[in-house]
All heavy atoms as an XYZ file, in Angstrom:
823
protein
N       0.819     -1.192      0.000
C       0.000      0.000      0.000
C       0.858      1.250      0.000
O       0.572      2.198     -0.694
C      -0.934     -0.040      1.214
C      -1.867      1.120      1.283
S      -3.037      0.997     -0.076
C      -4.058      2.358      0.256
N       1.931      1.225      0.780
C       2.829      2.368      0.847
C       3.448      2.636     -0.519
O       3.576      3.788     -0.930
C       3.918      2.117      1.894
C       4.887      3.255      2.137
C       4.135      4.503      2.603
C       5.918      2.850      3.177
N       3.812      1.552     -1.234
C       4.381      1.711     -2.566
C       3.387      2.387     -3.512
O       3.744      3.260     -4.288
C       4.790      0.343     -3.131
C       5.320      0.410     -4.520
C       6.599      0.877     -4.763
C       4.546      0.009     -5.586
C       7.089      0.951     -6.047
C       5.030      0.076     -6.872
C       6.300      0.545     -7.108
N       2.126      1.992     -3.449
C       1.097      2.580     -4.304
C       0.940      4.064     -3.994
O       0.872      4.894     -4.901
C      -0.250      1.840     -4.133
C      -1.359      2.565     -4.851
C      -0.120      0.410     -4.606
N       0.904      4.421     -2.709
C       0.793      5.832     -2.339
C       1.994      6.620     -2.814
O       1.869      7.748     -3.299
C       0.633      5.968     -0.823
C      -0.665      5.426     -0.241
C      -0.626      5.493      1.279
C      -1.858      6.177     -0.787
N       3.177      6.030     -2.702
C       4.389      6.674     -3.182
C       4.303      6.933     -4.683
O       4.611      8.015     -5.164
C       5.610      5.806     -2.854
C       6.888      6.291     -3.452
C       7.521      7.417     -2.944
C       7.457      5.628     -4.524
C       8.704      7.865     -3.496
C       8.636      6.071     -5.085
C       9.270      7.190     -4.567
N       3.858      5.914     -5.434
C       3.735      6.054     -6.892
C       2.699      7.114     -7.259
O       2.912      7.900     -8.176
C       3.379      4.723     -7.529
S       4.730      3.545     -7.460
N       1.585      7.138     -6.546
C       0.559      8.138     -6.820
C       1.085      9.539     -6.554
O       0.789     10.475     -7.299
C      -0.686      7.869     -5.993
C      -1.493      6.635     -6.375
C      -2.615      6.413     -5.372
C      -2.043      6.763     -7.787
N       1.881      9.680     -5.509
C       2.463     10.986     -5.198
C       3.413     11.424     -6.310
O       3.386     12.566     -6.742
C       3.195     10.910     -3.861
C       3.704     12.234     -3.405
C       4.248     12.149     -2.009
N       4.796     13.437     -1.643
C       5.531     13.642     -0.602
N       5.802     12.653      0.212
N       6.002     14.838     -0.342
N       4.257     10.520     -6.775
C       5.171     10.838     -7.873
C       4.376     11.191     -9.126
O       4.678     12.169     -9.819
C       6.109      9.644     -8.166
C       7.112      9.475     -7.037
C       6.840      9.832     -9.480
C       7.947      8.225     -7.163
N       3.353     10.396     -9.408
C       2.584     10.602    -10.630
C       1.820     11.920    -10.597
O       1.590     12.520    -11.641
C       1.643      9.414    -10.852
C       2.394      8.165    -11.249
S       1.480      6.607    -11.239
C      -0.080      7.006    -11.862
N       1.434     12.386     -9.420
C       0.696     13.638     -9.352
C       1.594     14.834     -9.634
O       1.124     15.888    -10.023
C       0.023     13.781     -7.987
O       0.994     13.940     -6.982
N       2.895     14.691     -9.445
C       3.843     15.783     -9.682
C       4.355     15.816    -11.114
O       4.795     16.850    -11.580
C       5.037     15.647     -8.749
C       4.690     15.856     -7.317
C       5.927     15.792     -6.498
N       5.593     15.823     -5.087
C       6.432     15.494     -4.140
N       7.652     15.112     -4.431
N       6.052     15.555     -2.889
N       4.359     14.691    -11.768
C       4.905     14.636    -13.120
C       4.004     13.780    -13.998
O       3.042     13.200    -13.536
C       6.317     14.047    -13.080
O       6.273     12.712    -12.644
N       4.353     13.720    -15.238
C       3.602     12.897    -16.177
C       4.233     11.512    -16.221
O       4.930     11.163    -17.146
C       3.606     13.567    -17.546
C       2.867     14.897    -17.556
C       3.113     15.662    -18.831
C       2.179     15.203    -19.893
N       2.326     15.993    -21.133
N       3.990     10.750    -15.163
C       4.558      9.419    -15.023
C       3.444      8.388    -15.129
O       2.396      8.546    -14.520
C       5.274      9.265    -13.665
O       6.282     10.256    -13.564
C       5.903      7.899    -13.531
N       3.717      7.337    -15.883
C       2.774      6.241    -16.054
C       3.398      4.988    -15.451
O       4.531      4.639    -15.776
C       2.464      5.984    -17.552
C       1.967      7.236    -18.242
C       1.511      4.811    -17.717
C       0.624      7.715    -17.759
N       2.676      4.311    -14.567
C       3.116      3.052    -13.984
C       2.412      1.921    -14.720
O       1.190      1.791    -14.658
C       2.782      3.004    -12.493
C       3.133      1.718    -11.759
C       4.636      1.467    -11.783
C       2.621      1.772    -10.330
N       3.192      1.116    -15.435
C       2.645     -0.027    -16.173
C       2.934     -1.301    -15.389
O       4.083     -1.612    -15.092
C       3.271     -0.119    -17.566
C       2.959      1.038    -18.507
C       3.722      0.881    -19.812
C       1.478      1.122    -18.770
N       1.889     -2.032    -15.044
C       2.027     -3.269    -14.286
C       2.231     -4.421    -15.259
O       1.369     -5.279    -15.446
C       0.799     -3.483    -13.397
C       0.510     -2.339    -12.437
C      -0.797     -2.585    -11.699
C       1.651     -2.132    -11.468
N       3.402     -4.427    -15.888
C       3.747     -5.425    -16.901
C       5.243     -5.398    -17.135
O       5.915     -4.455    -16.740
C       3.012     -5.155    -18.215
C       3.437     -3.855    -18.898
C       2.693     -3.564    -20.183
C       3.117     -4.287    -21.393
N       4.462     -4.306    -21.855
N       5.739     -6.429    -17.799
C       7.132     -6.425    -18.219
C       7.282     -5.592    -19.471
O       6.389     -5.545    -20.314
C       7.610     -7.849    -18.533
C       8.134     -8.581    -17.341
C       8.802     -9.873    -17.728
O       9.773     -9.842    -18.504
O       8.334    -10.909    -17.237
N       8.407     -4.943    -19.588
C       8.699     -4.194    -20.806
C       8.968     -5.202    -21.923
O       9.778     -6.107    -21.783
C       9.929     -3.312    -20.586
C      10.219     -2.382    -21.715
C      11.342     -1.430    -21.341
C      11.512     -0.379    -22.411
N      12.518      0.624    -22.000
N       8.227     -5.057    -23.022
C       8.375     -5.973    -24.163
C       8.776     -5.162    -25.388
O       7.970     -4.404    -25.929
C       7.074     -6.722    -24.424
C       6.698     -7.633    -23.284
C       5.366     -8.323    -23.511
O       4.511     -7.831    -24.234
N       5.194     -9.463    -22.890
N      10.009     -5.331    -25.797
C      10.549     -4.583    -26.929
C      10.038     -5.186    -28.235
O      10.144     -6.388    -28.456
C      12.097     -4.607    -26.905
C      12.633     -4.047    -25.593
C      12.670     -3.865    -28.090
C      12.295     -2.607    -25.340
N       9.479     -4.329    -29.095
C       9.016     -4.751    -30.415
C      10.199     -4.762    -31.373
O      11.008     -3.831    -31.386
C       7.934     -3.798    -30.934
C       6.752     -3.635    -30.011
C       5.982     -4.930    -29.855
O       5.692     -5.611    -30.826
N       5.661     -5.270    -28.616
N      10.300     -5.796    -32.186
C      11.439     -5.941    -33.100
C      11.513     -4.807    -34.123
O      12.591     -4.329    -34.442
C      11.356     -7.283    -33.815
N      10.361     -4.361    -34.612
C      10.367     -3.362    -35.672
C      10.640     -1.937    -35.178
O      11.152     -1.109    -35.911
C       9.060     -3.396    -36.459
C       7.843     -3.172    -35.573
O       7.962     -3.288    -34.345
O       6.770     -2.886    -36.124
N      10.311     -1.637    -33.911
C      10.474     -0.269    -33.423
C      11.493     -0.154    -32.289
O      11.845      0.946    -31.889
C       9.131      0.277    -32.945
O       8.677     -0.476    -31.836
N      11.952     -1.283    -31.756
C      12.928     -1.319    -30.673
C      12.435     -0.607    -29.407
O      13.230     -0.067    -28.651
C      14.268     -0.748    -31.140
C      15.426     -1.326    -30.354
O      15.330     -2.436    -29.842
N      16.502     -0.597    -30.257
N      11.109     -0.569    -29.217
C      10.516      0.059    -28.039
C       9.242     -0.693    -27.673
O       8.613     -1.316    -28.534
C      10.243      1.564    -28.286
C       9.155      1.765    -29.313
C       9.948      2.298    -27.008
N       8.866     -0.661    -26.399
C       7.617     -1.257    -25.951
C       6.443     -0.485    -26.566
O       6.465      0.750    -26.608
C       7.538     -1.196    -24.421
C       6.294     -1.857    -23.873
O       5.267     -1.173    -23.763
O       6.367     -3.056    -23.565
N       5.429     -1.194    -27.034
C       4.311     -0.548    -27.735
C       3.557      0.434    -26.836
O       3.122      1.494    -27.284
C       3.369     -1.592    -28.360
C       2.399     -0.913    -29.315
C       2.641     -2.368    -27.289
C       1.666     -1.859    -30.221
N       3.413      0.115    -25.547
C       2.721      1.029    -24.635
C       3.544      2.294    -24.420
O       3.021      3.403    -24.391
C       2.419      0.342    -23.305
C       1.385     -0.732    -23.417
C       1.740     -2.070    -23.534
C       0.034     -0.414    -23.426
C       0.775     -3.063    -23.654
C      -0.934     -1.399    -23.534
C      -0.556     -2.714    -23.648
O      -1.505     -3.693    -23.765
N       4.836      2.119    -24.263
C       5.718      3.268    -24.100
C       5.660      4.161    -25.346
O       5.586      5.385    -25.241
C       7.149      2.779    -23.861
C       8.118      3.866    -23.494
C       9.464      3.316    -23.071
O       9.607      2.094    -22.859
O      10.379      4.130    -22.925
N       5.647      3.553    -26.500
C       5.548      4.297    -27.753
C       4.257      5.107    -27.815
O       4.270      6.289    -28.153
C       5.625      3.329    -28.939
C       5.483      3.987    -30.284
C       5.498      2.961    -31.412
O       5.780      1.784    -31.211
N       5.192      3.415    -32.601
N       3.146      4.481    -27.450
C       1.852      5.176    -27.503
C       1.789      6.343    -26.525
O       1.281      7.415    -26.864
C       0.699      4.203    -27.236
C       0.522      3.160    -28.304
C       0.196      3.783    -29.647
C       0.034      2.715    -30.700
N      -0.131      3.279    -32.035
N       2.300      6.147    -25.304
C       2.276      7.243    -24.339
C       3.206      8.380    -24.765
O       2.905      9.544    -24.538
C       2.631      6.743    -22.933
C       1.472      6.093    -22.235
C       1.491      4.740    -21.935
C       0.354      6.832    -21.885
C       0.421      4.140    -21.300
C      -0.725      6.238    -21.251
C      -0.688      4.886    -20.957
N       4.319      8.059    -25.388
C       5.213      9.117    -25.880
C       4.563      9.897    -27.017
O       4.796     11.091    -27.159
C       6.544      8.532    -26.308
C       7.383      8.154    -25.118
C       8.799      7.865    -25.482
N       9.544      7.586    -24.268
C      10.643      6.878    -24.241
N      11.145      6.380    -25.348
N      11.261      6.672    -23.101
N       3.767      9.223    -27.830
C       3.035      9.920    -28.893
C       2.011     10.890    -28.309
O       1.729     11.930    -28.895
C       2.335      8.906    -29.808
C       3.278      8.110    -30.678
C       2.582      6.977    -31.422
O       1.327      6.865    -31.348
O       3.285      6.185    -32.075
N       1.453     10.562    -27.143
C       0.443     11.414    -26.499
C       1.049     12.570    -25.714
O       0.356     13.525    -25.389
C      -0.425     10.566    -25.561
C      -1.304      9.526    -26.232
C      -1.957      8.634    -25.182
C      -2.355     10.192    -27.098
N       2.306     12.472    -25.384
C       2.952     13.525    -24.610
C       4.274     13.052    -24.056
O       4.724     11.944    -24.316
N       4.889     13.877    -23.260
C       6.194     13.558    -22.700
C       6.020     12.835    -21.363
O       6.202     13.426    -20.306
C       7.010     14.845    -22.526
C       8.428     14.560    -22.129
O       8.943     13.479    -22.369
N       9.070     15.527    -21.505
N       5.660     11.570    -21.407
C       5.422     10.769    -20.219
C       6.664      9.964    -19.852
O       7.380      9.474    -20.724
C       4.271      9.787    -20.440
C       2.936     10.454    -20.562
C       2.382     10.721    -21.811
C       2.216     10.809    -19.432
C       1.151     11.330    -21.923
C       0.983     11.419    -19.534
C       0.463     11.682    -20.781
O      -0.749     12.279    -20.890
N       6.892      9.839    -18.572
C       7.916      8.933    -18.064
C       7.225      7.614    -17.754
O       6.198      7.591    -17.078
C       8.571      9.494    -16.811
C       9.622      8.581    -16.247
C      10.263      9.155    -15.007
C      11.290      8.176    -14.482
N      11.903      8.641    -13.253
N       7.777      6.518    -18.231
C       7.163      5.204    -18.061
C       7.941      4.410    -17.021
O       9.153      4.277    -17.112
C       7.145      4.426    -19.400
C       6.516      5.245    -20.513
C       6.467      3.078    -19.231
C       5.091      5.613    -20.287
N       7.224      3.879    -16.039
C       7.787      2.963    -15.051
C       7.133      1.602    -15.249
O       5.924      1.513    -15.411
C       7.509      3.453    -13.627
C       8.095      4.788    -13.222
C       7.621      5.157    -11.822
C       9.606      4.755    -13.273
N       7.954      0.553    -15.218
C       7.443     -0.803    -15.387
C       7.554     -1.549    -14.062
O       8.563     -1.471    -13.377
C       8.263     -1.564    -16.439
C       8.073     -1.032    -17.830
C       8.881     -0.026    -18.335
C       7.077     -1.537    -18.648
C       8.704      0.467    -19.610
C       6.890     -1.056    -19.932
C       7.710     -0.055    -20.399
O       7.531      0.428    -21.665
N       6.505     -2.259    -13.709
C       6.512     -3.150    -12.552
C       6.095     -4.526    -13.069
O       4.914     -4.788    -13.275
C       5.556     -2.670    -11.463
C       5.504     -3.512    -10.197
C       6.872     -3.568     -9.527
C       4.477     -2.962     -9.243
N       7.080     -5.394    -13.339
C       6.753     -6.700    -13.927
C       6.069     -7.627    -12.930
O       6.107     -7.416    -11.722
C       8.116     -7.254    -14.340
C       9.108     -6.528    -13.523
C       8.503     -5.196    -13.166
N       5.462     -8.660    -13.476
C       4.811     -9.693    -12.689
C       5.813    -10.287    -11.714
O       6.922    -10.650    -12.094
C       4.289    -10.794    -13.623
C       3.621    -11.976    -12.999
C       2.286    -11.558    -12.394
C       3.404    -13.055    -14.035
N       5.434    -10.349    -10.454
C       6.339    -10.866     -9.436
C       6.297    -12.377     -9.355
O       7.303    -13.033     -9.156
C       5.995    -10.260     -8.081
C       6.092     -8.740     -8.007
C       5.656     -8.257     -6.641
C       7.501     -8.275     -8.320
N       5.110    -12.939     -9.507
C       4.970    -14.380     -9.391
C       3.748    -14.836    -10.168
O       2.740    -14.147    -10.218
C       4.805    -14.773     -7.918
C       4.675    -16.247     -7.694
C       4.526    -16.596     -6.221
O       5.132    -15.917     -5.385
O       3.788    -17.543     -5.934
N       3.863    -15.986    -10.754
C       2.731    -16.587    -11.459
C       2.606    -18.018    -10.961
O       3.582    -18.748    -10.895
C       2.978    -16.587    -12.968
C       2.038    -17.457    -13.712
N       0.716    -17.158    -13.875
C       2.223    -18.646    -14.328
C       0.132    -18.107    -14.564
N       1.020    -19.026    -14.849
N       1.398    -18.394    -10.586
C       1.178    -19.781    -10.178
C      -0.208    -20.212    -10.637
O      -1.147    -19.428    -10.639
C       1.314    -19.933     -8.661
O       0.350    -19.159     -8.007
N      -0.278    -21.446    -11.040
C      -1.550    -22.024    -11.454
C      -2.234    -22.607    -10.227
O      -1.595    -23.253     -9.398
C      -1.325    -23.116    -12.496
C      -0.692    -22.656    -13.811
C      -0.323    -23.862    -14.667
C      -1.629    -21.741    -14.556
N      -3.519    -22.381    -10.113
C      -4.284    -22.921     -8.980
C      -5.403    -23.800     -9.527
O      -5.819    -23.664    -10.665
C      -4.867    -21.799     -8.088
C      -3.752    -21.014     -7.434
C      -5.770    -20.880     -8.876
N      -5.847    -24.727     -8.721
C      -6.973    -25.606     -9.043
C      -6.723    -26.526    -10.239
O      -7.670    -26.947    -10.902
C      -8.251    -24.791     -9.272
C      -8.640    -23.984     -8.061
O      -8.432    -24.398     -6.936
N      -9.194    -22.816     -8.296
N      -5.461    -26.859    -10.504
C      -5.168    -27.775    -11.611
C      -5.763    -29.152    -11.334
O      -6.310    -29.789    -12.231
C      -3.643    -27.859    -11.856
C      -3.124    -26.540    -12.421
C      -3.292    -29.009    -12.799
C      -3.655    -26.191    -13.783
N      -5.669    -29.604    -10.087
C      -6.241    -30.927     -9.754
C      -7.747    -30.957     -9.964
O      -8.295    -31.942    -10.473
C      -5.893    -31.316     -8.323
C      -4.419    -31.594     -8.156
O      -3.736    -31.938     -9.113
N      -3.922    -31.425     -6.946
N      -8.439    -29.887     -9.585
C      -9.887    -29.821     -9.787
C     -10.235    -29.828    -11.274
O     -11.155    -30.515    -11.715
C     -10.473    -28.574     -9.113
C     -10.478    -28.646     -7.601
C      -9.165    -28.192     -6.972
O      -8.173    -27.955     -7.699
O      -9.122    -28.077     -5.745
N      -9.483    -29.060    -12.055
C      -9.714    -29.033    -13.502
C      -9.425    -30.392    -14.119
O     -10.182    -30.867    -14.979
C      -8.866    -27.946    -14.165
C      -9.020    -27.772    -15.668
C     -10.475    -27.515    -16.057
C      -8.112    -26.650    -16.161
N      -8.371    -31.048    -13.675
C      -8.049    -32.396    -14.162
C      -9.192    -33.360    -13.870
O      -9.594    -34.145    -14.740
C      -6.734    -32.888    -13.525
O      -5.684    -31.993    -13.858
C      -6.381    -34.279    -14.000
N      -9.748    -33.300    -12.654
C     -10.880    -34.177    -12.301
C     -12.101    -33.893    -13.159
O     -12.811    -34.821    -13.564
C     -11.218    -34.031    -10.820
C     -10.195    -34.686     -9.935
O      -9.523    -35.629    -10.346
N     -10.047    -34.176     -8.731
N     -12.371    -32.638    -13.428
C     -13.506    -32.291    -14.290
C     -13.301    -32.859    -15.686
O     -14.208    -33.454    -16.271
C     -13.710    -30.767    -14.344
C     -14.255    -30.268    -13.005
C     -14.638    -30.368    -15.490
C     -14.266    -28.759    -12.857
N     -12.106    -32.698    -16.219
C     -11.831    -33.223    -17.566
C     -11.935    -34.742    -17.611
O     -12.464    -35.305    -18.565
C     -10.447    -32.770    -18.037
C     -10.294    -31.280    -18.325
C      -8.838    -30.945    -18.598
C     -11.174    -30.850    -19.482
N     -11.453    -35.411    -16.570
C     -11.491    -36.879    -16.532
C     -12.894    -37.416    -16.333
O     -13.302    -38.381    -16.971
C     -10.629    -37.397    -15.371
C      -9.193    -37.532    -15.650
C      -8.523    -38.142    -14.417
C      -7.057    -38.344    -14.623
N      -6.407    -38.891    -13.427
N     -13.650    -36.805    -15.437
C     -14.880    -37.427    -14.953
C     -16.183    -36.747    -15.351
O     -17.221    -37.383    -15.330
C     -14.831    -37.511    -13.416
C     -13.608    -38.240    -12.933
O     -13.234    -39.267    -13.485
N     -12.958    -37.702    -11.919
N     -16.151    -35.485    -15.655
C     -17.407    -34.769    -15.837
C     -17.558    -34.071    -17.181
O     -18.640    -33.593    -17.499
C     -17.552    -33.715    -14.724
C     -17.536    -34.295    -13.334
C     -17.571    -33.212    -12.274
O     -18.069    -32.111    -12.559
O     -17.097    -33.466    -11.166
N     -16.512    -34.008    -17.952
C     -16.546    -33.194    -19.169
C     -17.622    -33.628    -20.153
O     -18.312    -32.800    -20.731
C     -15.179    -33.200    -19.843
N     -17.801    -34.938    -20.342
C     -18.770    -35.416    -21.320
C     -20.211    -35.107    -20.929
O     -21.059    -34.882    -21.779
C     -18.625    -36.928    -21.523
C     -17.349    -37.289    -22.255
O     -16.785    -36.396    -22.928
O     -16.921    -38.440    -22.153
N     -20.500    -35.113    -19.649
C     -21.874    -34.970    -19.197
C     -22.307    -33.532    -18.920
O     -23.475    -33.210    -19.063
C     -22.084    -35.800    -17.926
C     -21.847    -37.268    -18.176
O     -22.126    -37.758    -19.262
N     -21.309    -37.966    -17.197
N     -21.390    -32.692    -18.500
C     -21.788    -31.364    -18.048
C     -21.369    -30.221    -18.959
O     -22.012    -29.182    -18.966
C     -21.194    -31.086    -16.662
C     -21.837    -31.836    -15.541
C     -21.274    -31.333    -14.225
C     -21.996    -31.950    -13.065
N     -21.473    -31.475    -11.790
N     -20.275    -30.386    -19.688
C     -19.692    -29.247    -20.382
C     -19.635    -29.481    -21.888
O     -19.399    -30.578    -22.354
C     -18.282    -28.971    -19.846
C     -18.280    -28.755    -18.353
C     -17.907    -29.771    -17.475
C     -18.678    -27.539    -17.821
C     -17.919    -29.574    -16.106
C     -18.694    -27.329    -16.445
C     -18.310    -28.352    -15.591
O     -18.330    -28.154    -14.246
N     -19.860    -28.431    -22.638
C     -19.825    -28.512    -24.099
C     -18.636    -27.771    -24.706
O     -18.367    -27.879    -25.877
C     -21.103    -27.943    -24.691
C     -22.329    -28.691    -24.289
C     -22.423    -29.959    -25.092
N     -23.645    -30.663    -24.730
C     -23.719    -31.956    -24.604
N     -22.672    -32.699    -24.810
N     -24.849    -32.522    -24.270
N     -17.941    -26.976    -23.913
C     -16.825    -26.217    -24.445
C     -16.033    -25.555    -23.338
O     -16.408    -25.592    -22.173
N     -14.932    -24.951    -23.720
C     -14.071    -24.241    -22.790
C     -13.744    -22.890    -23.410
O     -13.387    -22.805    -24.587
C     -12.753    -25.012    -22.531
C     -11.819    -24.219    -21.642
C     -13.040    -26.372    -21.944
N     -13.873    -21.849    -22.627
C     -13.483    -20.513    -23.071
C     -12.272    -20.105    -22.249
O     -12.333    -20.071    -21.023
C     -14.625    -19.500    -22.869
C     -15.821    -19.908    -23.720
C     -14.154    -18.090    -23.206
C     -17.059    -19.090    -23.461
N     -11.179    -19.824    -22.907
C      -9.984    -19.357    -22.211
C      -9.843    -17.857    -22.454
O     -10.180    -17.350    -23.515
C      -8.719    -20.080    -22.699
O      -8.590    -19.902    -24.101
C      -8.801    -21.561    -22.392
N      -9.344    -17.175    -21.441
C      -9.274    -15.716    -21.511
C      -7.857    -15.170    -21.541
O      -7.677    -13.964    -21.592
C     -10.017    -15.105    -20.313
O      -9.436    -15.612    -19.107
C     -11.496    -15.444    -20.356
N      -6.875    -16.047    -21.480
C      -5.492    -15.575    -21.501
C      -4.564    -16.714    -21.883
O      -4.950    -17.890    -21.846
C      -5.087    -15.039    -20.121
O      -4.987    -16.107    -19.198
N      -3.349    -16.366    -22.196
C      -2.341    -17.374    -22.507
C      -2.079    -18.253    -21.291
O      -1.891    -19.454    -21.404
C      -1.039    -16.710    -22.974
C       0.060    -17.696    -23.334
C      -0.314    -18.642    -24.457
O      -0.981    -18.252    -25.409
N       0.099    -19.890    -24.356
N      -2.106    -17.665    -20.115
C      -1.878    -18.442    -18.889
C      -3.001    -19.452    -18.673
O      -2.781    -20.558    -18.196
C      -1.753    -17.514    -17.689
C      -0.597    -16.538    -17.824
C       0.623    -17.045    -17.083
N       1.839    -16.396    -17.476
C       2.273    -15.242    -17.033
N       1.555    -14.563    -16.183
N       3.425    -14.757    -17.441
N      -4.224    -19.083    -19.021
C      -5.345    -20.021    -18.915
C      -5.143    -21.198    -19.864
O      -5.423    -22.347    -19.517
C      -6.663    -19.314    -19.201
N      -4.641    -20.918    -21.055
C      -4.356    -21.985    -22.023
C      -3.274    -22.909    -21.474
O      -3.373    -24.133    -21.588
C      -3.933    -21.391    -23.387
C      -3.428    -22.465    -24.323
C      -5.082    -20.632    -24.016
N      -2.248    -22.336    -20.857
C      -1.178    -23.148    -20.273
C      -1.721    -24.058    -19.170
O      -1.358    -25.231    -19.105
C      -0.077    -22.232    -19.721
C       0.680    -21.488    -20.807
C       1.555    -20.363    -20.260
O       1.704    -20.233    -19.022
O       2.093    -19.603    -21.086
N      -2.586    -23.541    -18.321
C      -3.190    -24.347    -17.269
C      -4.061    -25.453    -17.829
O      -4.026    -26.595    -17.359
N      -4.848    -25.117    -18.846
C      -5.704    -26.118    -19.485
C      -4.870    -27.221    -20.127
O      -5.207    -28.405    -20.038
C      -6.604    -25.451    -20.523
C      -7.582    -26.351    -21.247
C      -8.537    -27.026    -20.271
C      -8.358    -25.564    -22.291
N      -3.763    -26.857    -20.743
C      -2.878    -27.846    -21.366
C      -2.336    -28.824    -20.321
O      -2.321    -30.042    -20.542
C      -1.723    -27.141    -22.071
C      -0.743    -28.079    -22.741
C       0.365    -27.286    -23.433
C       1.290    -28.201    -24.175
N       2.463    -28.591    -23.432
N      -1.907    -28.302    -19.186
C      -1.386    -29.160    -18.120
C      -2.473    -30.109    -17.620
O      -2.247    -31.315    -17.488
C      -0.824    -28.304    -16.968
C       0.459    -27.600    -17.421
C      -0.555    -29.166    -15.731
C       0.939    -26.529    -16.465
N      -3.648    -29.585    -17.355
C      -4.753    -30.422    -16.874
C      -5.151    -31.455    -17.931
O      -5.441    -32.610    -17.598
C      -5.947    -29.544    -16.495
N      -5.181    -31.068    -19.182
C      -5.530    -31.983    -20.277
C      -4.537    -33.137    -20.345
O      -4.911    -34.309    -20.455
C      -5.559    -31.212    -21.592
C      -6.060    -32.013    -22.749
C      -5.321    -32.775    -23.599
C      -7.416    -32.145    -23.178
N      -6.131    -33.368    -24.538
C      -7.425    -32.991    -24.298
C      -8.610    -31.610    -22.721
C      -8.589    -33.319    -24.968
C      -9.763    -31.940    -23.400
C      -9.744    -32.793    -24.504
N      -3.245    -32.791    -20.266
C      -2.216    -33.833    -20.322
C      -2.319    -34.765    -19.121
O      -2.162    -35.983    -19.254
C      -0.830    -33.194    -20.413
C      -0.583    -32.562    -21.765
C       0.704    -31.757    -21.840
O       1.330    -31.488    -20.787
O       1.075    -31.382    -22.965
N      -2.591    -34.226    -17.940
C      -2.749    -35.061    -16.749
C      -3.986    -35.944    -16.866
O      -4.005    -37.073    -16.381
C      -2.840    -34.208    -15.495
C      -1.538    -33.546    -15.105
C      -1.676    -32.638    -13.897
O      -2.762    -32.461    -13.351
N      -0.577    -32.028    -13.489
N      -5.022    -35.443    -17.520
C      -6.267    -36.201    -17.635
C      -6.178    -37.351    -18.618
O      -6.696    -38.428    -18.378
C      -7.404    -35.274    -18.076
O      -7.640    -34.310    -17.108
N      -5.528    -37.124    -19.744
C      -5.614    -38.087    -20.841
C      -4.300    -38.737    -21.234
O      -4.297    -39.728    -21.955
C      -6.239    -37.420    -22.065
C      -7.624    -36.897    -21.778
C      -7.852    -35.528    -21.692
C      -8.684    -37.750    -21.540
C      -9.121    -35.040    -21.412
C      -9.944    -37.275    -21.257
C     -10.168    -35.916    -21.189
N      -3.166    -38.207    -20.790
C      -1.883    -38.755    -21.211
C      -0.995    -39.153    -20.051
O       0.121    -39.572    -20.242
C      -1.143    -37.745    -22.102
C      -1.928    -37.380    -23.313
C      -2.519    -36.127    -23.430
C      -2.113    -38.292    -24.353
C      -3.252    -35.784    -24.544
C      -2.860    -37.956    -25.468
C      -3.430    -36.700    -25.567
N      -1.521    -39.055    -18.842
C      -0.767    -39.422    -17.641
C      -0.783    -40.928    -17.474
O      -1.731    -41.608    -17.847
C      -1.388    -38.723    -16.439
O      -0.994    -39.310    -15.254
N       0.266    -41.461    -16.859
C       0.331    -42.921    -16.640
C      -0.388    -43.356    -15.372
O      -0.324    -44.508    -14.995
C       1.811    -43.356    -16.566
O       2.446    -42.690    -15.500
N      -1.077    -42.431    -14.691
C      -1.819    -42.775    -13.453
C      -2.967    -43.697    -13.727
O      -3.783    -43.580    -14.517
C      -2.342    -41.510    -12.765
C      -1.191    -40.652    -12.258
O      -0.063    -41.173    -12.185
O      -1.442    -39.475    -11.951
């Protein structure tokens, strides 16, 4: 919380943007696309705060659903992110290709 208040204080004094993501350099422009867009809008200073930790949760529950309930209850899966696809892949492999 203190960090957020500190950032808000800095941002109120200057044109600073805090991006909660890793800086991703584009091959064609050699700059992060968000940084490029904010620079086009004005003279903004960009701060990046990358993801600190990523962990998949409920993989066992998803594996059980795929093994035991998928045919009867579910007709499809909607994924909303690359991380969701990664989790689904792990559960799928555990459900159908595991030696258990």
